[in-house]
C-alpha positions in Angstrom: 0.0 0.0 0.0 1.3 3.4 -1.0 2.4 5.8 1.9 2.0 8.8 -0.4 -0.7 11.6 -0.1 -1.2 13.1 -3.6 -2.6 16.6 -3.5 -4.0 18.0 -6.7 -4.6 21.8 -6.9 -7.5 22.6 -9.2 -9.4 25.8 -10.1 -12.1 25.8 -12.8 -10.4 23.0 -14.8 -12.7 20.1 -14.8 -11.6 18.6 -18.1 -8.0 18.8 -17.2 -8.5 17.4 -13.7 -10.5 14.6 -15.1 -7.8 13.8 -17.6 -5.0 14.1 -15.0 -6.7 11.7 -12.6 -7.5 9.1 -15.4 -3.9 9.2 -16.6 -2.6 9.0 -13.3 -4.6 5.9 -12.3 -3.8 4.3 -15.8 0.0 4.8 -15.7 0.8 4.4 -11.9 0.2 2.1 -9.0 -1.8 4.8 -7.1 -5.3 4.2 -6.0 -8.1 7.0 -5.8 -8.0 6.9 -2.0 -4.5 8.2 -2.2 -5.6 11.3 -3.9 -7.0 14.7 -2.5 -8.2 17.5 -4.8 -8.2 20.9 -3.2 -10.3 22.8 -5.6 -11.8 26.3 -6.2 -14.5 26.9 -8.8 -17.4 29.1 -9.7 -21.1 28.4 -10.2 -20.8 28.0 -13.9 -18.2 25.3 -13.6 -19.5 22.6 -11.4 -17.3 19.6 -10.2 -20.3 17.4 -9.4 -19.6 15.1 -12.3 -16.0 14.4 -10.8 -17.5 14.0 -7.4 -19.8 11.2 -8.9 -17.0 9.6 -10.8 -14.2 9.3 -8.4 -13.7 8.3 -4.7 -10.9 10.7 -4.2 -11.1 13.1 -1.4 -12.5 16.4 -2.6 -11.9 19.5 -0.5 -13.4 22.9 -1.4 -11.0 25.6 -0.7 -11.8 27.8 2.3 -8.5 28.9 3.7 -5.8 27.7 1.4 -2.7 27.2 3.6 -4.9 25.7 6.4 -6.6 23.3 3.9 -3.2 22.0 2.8 -2.1 21.5 6.2 -5.2 19.7 7.3 -5.2 17.3 4.3 -1.6 16.4 5.0 -2.2 16.0 8.8 -5.4 14.2 8.5 -4.1 11.5 6.0 -0.9 11.0 7.9 1.3 9.7 5.1 5.0 9.5 5.1 5.2 11.3 1.7 3.4 14.0 -0.1 3.3 14.6 -3.8 1.9 17.8 -5.3 0.4 17.9 -8.8 -1.5 20.8 -10.7 -4.7 20.2 -12.7 -3.0 21.0 -16.0 -0.4 18.2 -15.6 -0.9 15.2 -17.8 0.7 11.8 -17.2 2.1 10.1 -20.3 4.1 7.1 -19.2 4.2 4.4 -16.6 5.9 4.9 -13.3 5.9 3.3 -9.7 5.1 5.2 -6.6 6.9 2.5 -4.7 10.2 3.3 -6.6 9.8 7.0 -5.8 9.2 6.3 -2.2 12.2 4.0 -1.9 14.6 6.7 -3.3 13.3 9.2 -0.7 13.3 6.5 2.0 16.9 5.4 1.3 18.7 8.5 0.3 18.4 11.4 2.9 20.2 13.7 0.6 17.3 13.6 -2.1 14.8 16.2 -1.1 12.4 15.8 -4.0 11.5 13.4 -6.8 10.0 15.2 -10.0 7.8 13.5 -12.6 8.4 16.4 -15.1 12.2 16.0 -15.3 14.4 13.6 -17.1 17.3 13.4 -19.6 14.8 14.4 -22.4 14.5 17.8 -20.8 16.9 20.3 -22.7 16.6 23.4 -20.5 19.8 25.0 -19.4 22.8 22.7 -18.7 22.0 19.2 -18.0 23.3 18.0 -14.5 25.9 15.4 -13.9 23.4 12.5 -13.3 24.0 9.6 -11.1 22.2 6.6 -12.6 20.3 4.3 -10.1 18.4 1.0 -10.5 14.8 1.2 -12.0 15.9 4.1 -14.4 16.2 6.6 -11.8 18.5 9.7 -12.0 19.8 11.7 -9.0 21.8 15.0 -9.1 22.8 17.8 -6.9 21.6 21.2 -7.7 23.9 23.9 -9.0 23.1 27.4 -10.0 25.0 26.8 -13.2 22.4 24.3 -14.4 19.5 26.6 -14.8 16.0 26.9 -13.3 14.6 23.5 -14.1 17.3 21.4 -12.5 17.4 23.6 -9.3 13.8 24.2 -8.7 13.7 22.0 -5.5 10.3 23.2 -4.3 7.5 23.1 -7.0 3.8 22.1 -6.8 3.4 20.7 -10.5 4.7 17.2 -10.3 7.1 16.5 -7.1 7.1 14.2 -4.1 8.5 15.1 -0.9 8.8 13.7 2.8 5.8 14.9 4.6 8.1 16.1 7.4 9.9 18.4 5.0 6.5 19.8 3.8 5.1 20.4 7.2 8.1 22.1 8.4 8.0 24.5 5.4 4.1 25.1 5.8 4.8 26.3 9.4 7.0 29.0 8.0 4.5 30.4 5.6 2.3 33.5 6.2 -1.3 32.5 5.6 -2.3 36.0 4.4 0.3 35.9 1.6 0.3 32.2 0.8 -3.3 31.9 -0.2 -3.1 30.0 -3.6 -0.5 27.6 -5.1 1.8 30.3 -6.9 2.9 32.1 -3.7 3.1 28.7 -1.9 6.0 28.1 -4.4 7.6 31.5 -4.5 7.6 32.1 -0.7 9.9 29.2 -0.3 12.6 31.2 -2.2 12.0 34.5 -0.5 11.3 36.1 -3.7 8.3 38.1 -2.7 8.0 40.6 0.1 5.6 39.9 3.0 5.8 40.7 6.7 8.2 37.8 7.0 10.2 38.4 4.0 12.0 41.6 3.8 12.4 43.6 0.5 16.0 44.2 1.4 17.8 41.7 -0.9 20.8 41.0 1.4 18.7 40.3 4.5 16.4 38.2 2.3 19.4 36.1 1.1 20.4 35.6 4.7 17.0 34.4 5.7 16.7 32.0 2.9 20.5 31.1 2.4 19.8 27.5 3.4 17.3 27.1 0.7 19.9 28.0 -1.9 22.4 25.4 -0.8 23.1 22.4 -3.2 20.4 19.7 -2.6 19.6 16.4 -4.1 16.9 15.9 -6.7 15.6 12.6 -8.6 13.7 11.9 -11.6 13.1 8.9 -13.8 15.5 8.9 -16.9 12.4 10.0 -19.0 10.0 12.5 -17.8 6.6 10.9 -16.9 4.6 14.0 -17.2 4.3 17.6 -18.4 2.1 20.6 -17.9 -0.1 21.8 -20.7 -0.5 25.6 -20.4 -3.7 26.0 -22.4 -5.3 28.7 -20.1 -4.5 30.7 -17.1 -6.7 30.5 -13.9 -4.5 32.1 -11.3 -4.7 35.8 -10.7 -1.3 36.8 -12.3 -0.3 40.0 -13.7 1.2 38.6 -16.9 0.5 38.9 -20.7 -1.3 35.7 -21.4 -3.9 34.5 -24.0 -6.0 31.5 -23.4 -5.9 28.7 -26.1 -9.3 27.4 -24.6 -11.2 29.2 -21.9 -12.0 27.2 -18.7 -15.7 27.5 -19.3 -15.3 26.1 -23.0 -13.2 23.2 -21.7 -16.0 22.5 -19.0 -18.6 22.4 -21.7 -16.4 19.8 -23.6 -15.9 17.8 -20.4 -19.7 17.6 -19.8 -20.1 16.5 -23.5 -17.7 13.6 -22.8 -14.3 14.9 -24.0 -10.9 14.5 -22.4 -7.3 14.9 -23.3 -5.8 12.2 -25.4 -3.2 11.1 -22.9 -2.6 7.7 -24.6 -1.1 9.4 -27.7 1.7 11.0 -25.6 3.7 8.0 -24.8 6.2 8.5 -27.5 6.5 12.3 -27.1 9.9 13.5 -26.0 9.1 17.0 -24.8 12.2 19.1 -24.2 10.6 21.5 -21.7 8.7 20.6 -18.4 5.8 22.6 -19.6 4.7 21.8 -23.2 2.2 24.6 -23.5 -0.3 23.9 -26.2 1.9 21.4 -28.0 0.3 18.0 -28.0 -2.9 19.2 -26.5 -5.6 17.0 -28.2 -9.1 16.3 -27.2 -10.9 13.0 -27.9 -14.5 12.0 -26.9 -14.5 9.2 -24.5 -18.1 9.1 -23.6 -21.2 9.3 -25.9 
């Protein structure tokens, strides 16, 4: 039985969430009772069809940081894996293997599903090759962002002890949705606990920039598909599909054709609209 609690963050993306859960159950040894969905939506985009379909734990967001803490503490698993609803699984992987790496190697902080030697982003690390097609490496600022991004919520597994310790540092007034939960770790944004002074900020977070161990499979097992934006972020972005349009497609029986992605060798962790293809699963 898996000792991993999966938490999926979802906002107004019923079609993508359904496709993620379906692909996750198809390509891994996880079961529905290992999966919790922390979701936020609006009246026009109901999650009821997903409630009826899956035996996952659905938690409607009330107080984001407290909700995350409660899911982890209530389920009391040794490991915690975070996913976002626009992630898609494209190849087989074993949760047992991921757990064993974190269990046996205390130097490895995170195990990522989106990384692998197919990713060509910055300078590839000096990999150590382990059994079960697992790669490990030490972070180094010369490698670039992908290979150093220890704390991310798209596709990574951690020890729950590590996660709980970090969550206790977070300011709930600032960490109120997934994006600042990532950025707060690096001290990149000011809050009452993170000073705007760059030197003091570096001193507060200097341990988080030290070299740490990361792991992945030799071939990435998943990638994100950025076809729409649901977070409140001040960036120039144009949706490929609106959340409402995809919800209507979901109600009509459509989903992402995840089975066609097995032979895709994406070069970036986020493939964007590339390879995003809908097929009808239900009549």
